[in-house]
C-alpha positions in Angstrom: 169.0 66.9 30.9 166.8 65.3 32.9 164.7 64.3 29.8 167.5 62.6 28.5 167.8 60.3 31.4 164.0 59.2 31.1 164.2 58.9 27.4 164.8 55.5 27.8 162.0 54.6 29.5 159.1 56.2 27.5 157.1 54.6 25.1 158.5 53.5 21.6 155.1 55.0 20.2 156.0 58.7 19.4 152.6 59.8 19.9 152.7 58.2 23.2 155.9 59.5 24.1 155.2 62.9 23.3 152.3 63.0 25.3 154.3 61.5 28.5 156.5 64.2 28.1 154.0 66.8 27.7 152.6 65.2 31.3 155.9 65.2 33.2 156.4 68.6 32.0 153.0 69.9 33.2 153.8 68.2 36.3 157.2 69.7 36.9 155.4 73.6 35.7 153.1 73.0 38.1 155.5 71.7 41.2 157.7 74.7 40.0 155.1 77.1 40.2 154.0 75.9 43.7 157.1 75.9 45.2 157.9 79.4 43.6 154.6 80.9 45.0 154.3 78.9 48.4 157.9 79.0 49.5 160.2 81.3 48.0 157.1 83.9 47.5 155.8 83.5 51.1 159.4 83.8 52.4 160.5 86.9 50.2 157.0 88.5 51.4 157.7 87.7 54.9 161.2 89.4 55.0 159.7 92.4 53.1 156.9 93.0 55.1 159.7 93.0 58.1 161.7 96.3 56.1 160.8 99.9 57.4 160.2 101.0 53.9 156.6 101.2 52.4 157.8 100.7 48.7 158.1 96.7 49.3 155.0 96.4 50.9 153.1 98.5 47.9 154.8 96.3 45.6 153.7 93.1 47.3 149.7 94.4 47.8 149.6 94.9 44.3 150.8 91.4 43.3 153.8 92.5 41.5 155.8 89.6 42.4 152.7 87.3 42.5 152.2 87.8 38.8 155.7 87.2 38.2 155.6 83.6 39.0 153.2 82.8 36.2 156.0 83.5 34.0 158.0 80.2 35.5 155.9 77.3 33.9 155.8 79.0 30.7 159.9 79.5 31.0 159.9 75.5 31.6 157.6 74.7 28.8 159.5 77.0 26.4 163.0 75.3 27.2 161.9 72.0 27.2 159.5 72.2 24.0 162.4 70.8 21.9 161.9 67.1 23.7 158.6 67.0 21.7 159.5 67.8 18.0 156.2 67.8 16.4 154.8 69.7 18.9 158.1 72.2 19.3 156.7 75.2 17.6 153.3 75.3 19.2 154.5 74.8 22.6 156.8 77.7 22.1 154.5 80.1 20.7 151.8 79.1 23.5 154.7 79.8 25.9 155.4 83.0 24.5 151.9 84.2 24.6 151.4 83.2 28.1 154.7 85.0 29.1 153.5 88.1 27.1 150.3 88.0 29.3 152.0 87.6 32.3 154.4 90.5 31.3 151.1 92.8 30.8 150.1 91.5 34.3 153.3 92.6 35.9 152.9 96.1 34.0 149.8 97.1 35.4 150.8 96.0 38.5 153.8 98.1 38.4 151.5 101.0 37.0 149.4 100.4 39.9 151.7 100.2 42.7 153.2 103.3 41.1 149.6 105.4 41.6 149.9 103.9 45.4 153.0 105.6 46.1 152.4 108.8 44.2 149.7 109.1 46.8 152.1 109.1 49.4 153.8 111.9 48.5 153.1 115.5 49.1 153.1 116.1 45.2 149.5 114.3 45.2 147.2 117.1 46.3 148.8 119.2 43.6 148.5 116.9 40.6 146.8 114.2 40.6 148.2 111.5 37.9 145.6 108.8 37.8 144.4 109.6 34.6 147.8 109.6 33.0 148.7 106.3 34.6 145.6 105.0 33.3 146.5 106.2 29.5 150.0 105.0 30.0 148.0 101.2 30.7 145.6 101.6 27.7 148.7 102.1 25.2 150.8 99.5 26.9 147.9 96.8 26.6 147.0 97.9 23.3 150.6 97.5 22.2 150.9 94.1 24.3 147.9 92.7 22.7 149.4 93.3 19.1 152.7 91.5 20.1 150.6 88.7 21.6 148.3 88.3 18.2 151.5 88.5 16.4 153.1 85.4 18.4 149.9 83.7 18.3 149.7 83.7 14.2 153.6 83.8 13.9 153.4 87.3 12.3 156.1 90.3 12.9 154.8 92.6 15.2 156.3 95.7 13.0 153.8 94.6 10.4 151.1 94.5 12.5 151.9 97.6 14.1 151.9 99.4 10.6 148.7 97.8 10.1 147.1 99.4 13.0 148.0 102.8 11.5 146.0 102.3 8.4 143.2 101.3 11.0 143.0 104.8 12.7 139.8 105.8 11.4 138.1 102.7 13.1 140.7 102.5 16.6 139.1 106.6 16.8 135.7 105.3 16.3 135.9 103.0 18.8 138.0 104.5 21.3 136.3 108.2 20.8 134.9 108.5 24.5 138.5 107.2 25.6 140.0 109.9 23.6 137.5 112.5 24.8 138.4 111.4 28.4 142.3 111.6 27.5 141.9 115.3 26.4 139.6 116.1 29.3 142.3 115.1 32.0 145.1 116.9 30.0 142.7 120.0 30.2 141.9 119.0 34.2 145.7 118.8 34.9 147.3 121.2 32.8 144.7 124.2 33.9 144.5 123.0 37.3 140.8 122.8 37.2 140.3 120.6 39.9 141.8 118.0 42.4 140.8 115.3 44.7 139.5 117.3 47.8 138.0 120.2 45.9 134.3 120.9 46.7 132.7 121.1 43.3 129.3 122.0 42.2 127.4 120.7 39.2 123.8 121.2 38.9 123.4 119.9 35.7 124.4 116.6 37.3 122.6 116.6 40.3 126.4 116.7 42.0 127.5 119.0 45.2 130.4 117.6 47.0 133.8 116.7 47.2 136.0 115.1 44.6 137.0 111.8 45.6 138.4 110.2 42.5 139.6 111.6 39.2 139.9 108.8 36.3 140.5 108.5 32.5 137.1 108.0 32.3 135.0 109.5 35.3 135.1 111.7 38.0 133.5 110.5 41.6 132.1 113.2 43.6 130.5 112.2 46.9 127.6 114.6 48.0 126.9 116.3 50.9 124.2 113.7 51.6 126.8 110.8 51.2 125.5 109.5 47.5 128.2 109.3 45.0 127.9 111.0 41.7 129.7 109.4 39.0 130.1 112.3 35.8 132.0 111.4 32.5 135.2 113.1 32.6 134.8 114.7 29.4 130.9 115.8 29.9 131.8 117.8 33.0 134.8 119.8 31.4 132.0 120.7 28.6 129.6 122.2 31.1 129.6 124.2 33.8 130.6 123.5 37.1 131.8 125.5 40.2 134.7 125.0 42.1 134.9 126.3 45.7 138.5 125.6 46.3 139.5 129.5 45.8 136.9 130.1 49.1 138.8 127.5 51.0 142.1 129.0 50.2 141.0 132.8 50.8 140.0 131.6 54.1 136.8 133.2 53.9 133.2 132.4 53.0 130.4 134.9 51.6 127.7 135.9 53.4 125.4 137.5 50.6 121.5 138.0 51.9 119.4 141.3 52.3 116.8 142.4 54.7 113.6 143.8 53.0 112.3 146.9 55.2 109.0 148.0 54.9 109.1 151.7 53.1 106.3 152.5 54.9 108.6 152.8 58.3 111.2 154.9 56.6 111.5 158.4 58.5 113.5 161.2 59.7 115.2 161.1 63.1 113.9 163.3 65.7 115.6 164.2 68.9 114.1 161.6 70.8 115.1 159.0 68.5 118.6 160.3 68.1 118.9 160.4 71.7 117.8 156.5 72.0 120.5 155.5 69.2 123.1 157.1 71.3 122.6 154.9 73.9 123.2 151.8 71.6 126.8 151.2 72.5 128.3 150.5 68.8 126.4 154.2 67.7 126.9 156.3 70.2 130.4 157.6 68.4 128.7 157.4 64.8 125.8 159.9 66.3 127.8 162.6 67.6 129.7 162.4 64.1 126.8 162.8 62.2 125.0 165.1 64.3 128.1 167.5 64.1 128.2 167.2 60.7 124.7 168.0 60.0 124.9 171.0 62.7 127.6 172.3 61.0 126.3 172.0 57.3 122.7 173.4 58.1 124.3 176.5 60.0 126.7 177.2 57.2 123.5 177.3 55.0 121.3 179.1 57.2 118.5 176.8 57.5 115.9 176.8 59.3 115.9 173.2 61.2 112.8 174.0 62.7 110.8 171.4 60.4 112.9 168.0 59.6 112.6 168.2 56.3 114.8 171.2 55.9 118.6 170.7 55.3 120.1 167.3 56.2 118.7 165.2 58.6 119.4 161.6 59.9 117.2 158.9 58.4 116.2 155.7 60.6 116.8 153.1 58.0 120.3 155.0 57.6 121.2 154.9 61.0 120.5 151.3 60.7 123.0 151.0 57.7 125.3 152.3 60.2 124.6 150.0 63.6 124.9 146.9 61.1 128.4 147.8 59.8 129.1 148.7 63.5 127.9 145.5 64.9 129.6 143.4 62.0 133.0 145.3 62.4 133.2 144.4 65.8 131.9 140.3 65.0 135.2 138.4 65.7 133.8 136.1 62.9 134.0 138.4 60.3 136.9 138.3 58.1 138.6 141.8 58.5 140.6 142.0 55.2 137.8 140.6 52.2 135.1 142.5 50.9 132.7 144.5 53.8 129.8 146.2 52.5 126.6 147.2 53.6 124.5 148.8 50.9 121.1 149.8 50.1 119.7 148.4 46.6 117.0 149.3 44.2 113.0 149.4 46.1 110.9 146.5 44.7 107.4 145.7 45.3 108.7 143.7 48.5 110.5 146.6 50.5 113.9 148.4 50.3 116.5 145.7 50.3 119.6 146.3 52.7 122.0 143.9 51.4 125.1 142.4 53.5 127.9 141.8 51.4 130.6 139.9 53.7 132.7 137.5 54.5 133.2 134.7 57.5 136.6 134.0 58.5 135.8 130.4 59.0 135.0 128.1 55.7 133.7 125.3 57.3 130.0 124.7 56.1 128.5 123.9 59.6 130.1 126.8 61.5 129.7 129.2 58.6 125.8 128.5 58.8 126.0 129.2 62.2 127.1 132.2 62.0 125.3 133.4 59.4 122.1 132.7 61.5 123.3 134.4 64.7 123.7 137.7 62.8 120.2 137.5 61.1 118.7 136.7 64.4 120.5 139.2 66.4 119.7 141.7 63.4 116.0 140.8 62.6 115.4 141.3 66.4 116.7 144.8 66.6 115.2 146.3 63.1 111.7 147.3 65.7 114.4 149.6 67.8 114.7 151.6 64.8 110.9 152.1 64.1 111.5 149.7 61.0 109.7 146.8 60.0 110.5 143.6 58.0 108.6 143.5 55.2 106.4 140.3 55.0 103.7 139.8 52.8 100.3 139.5 54.3 99.2 136.1 56.3 95.9 134.8 57.5 96.3 136.5 61.0 96.7 139.7 59.1 93.5 139.4 57.3 91.7 138.6 60.0 93.2 141.5 61.8 91.4 143.4 58.9 88.0 141.5 59.1 87.9 142.3 63.0 88.2 146.0 62.1 
């Protein structure tokens, strides 16, 4: 060994000799560390960067190989500690501690690399494993810390682990939030409650946007105004939230809105009104069919139809409902296979609600709003053609007209 060759040149004083050897070991360790990092690691990095696979690039980016080099100085000190008999135990214990810390750093880097590798697979959208990896890191770091403490105080690790079992209540108190987060993460994954990319709405947290990260302790949601909401995982699970994934997967987005008809304008249709409605392209067939039904019914019942109130008659509001249905059936932006309902709700102080309950075939928010606006622009514009009016609370102009009268 090199130390055997230089020992004759060392001071005869034992303390000075030990310090000299310690300095030599430090210089050799630093030199070995520099050679490993600057030469070997750089050469290895250049070689791996040229390969076609992304696996080695991820390992490099997560500093797996760089952190392995931290073990080199500790190994040198550990192997040559015998040269300093009075400090051998302390040096070896310190070296083992440093190697254990370096090992923990390497394992953490490997787990981070595993997460990045998983993100490149097709399974990433189905199941996010970030929380599981964080749990694994937590357990490994706790066990690693126990091992390090055992090395430092020179105690059997198994005894420390058994003592840790007796401290379970204290550990649970300290890591209460982590345990709750762990349970919440398992619920999220096992029940597929949400995943990265899902649109989540949680009003109580002021969150409304896409999930961008699911961690052990927190879920990050990028709101539509580009702000980021960070919500504790277990609190999100314990509260109410809405996941819009089903809407996206169905291929349709719901329109649920009502037109409030002024009930003072609702009336039975006379022949003049029916002739006008026949000229509406989407209503011609409907008017002919309904007129035949009404005529056949009245004739069968021998009803005097000189008055509209006798027997069956069409109404302008019913015809308007038929027009809405026909108009939307012919609209290429409405999903034909999902719920399609045009219905009359209970009259209110605001008028008679005609509710439109349909789905667009485009789930994009911006285009959806455009489709919905186009539909109601048209319907509001054609309401007067049926002799109807939309209910509206009186405005200043209305009171002005009353005053002028």
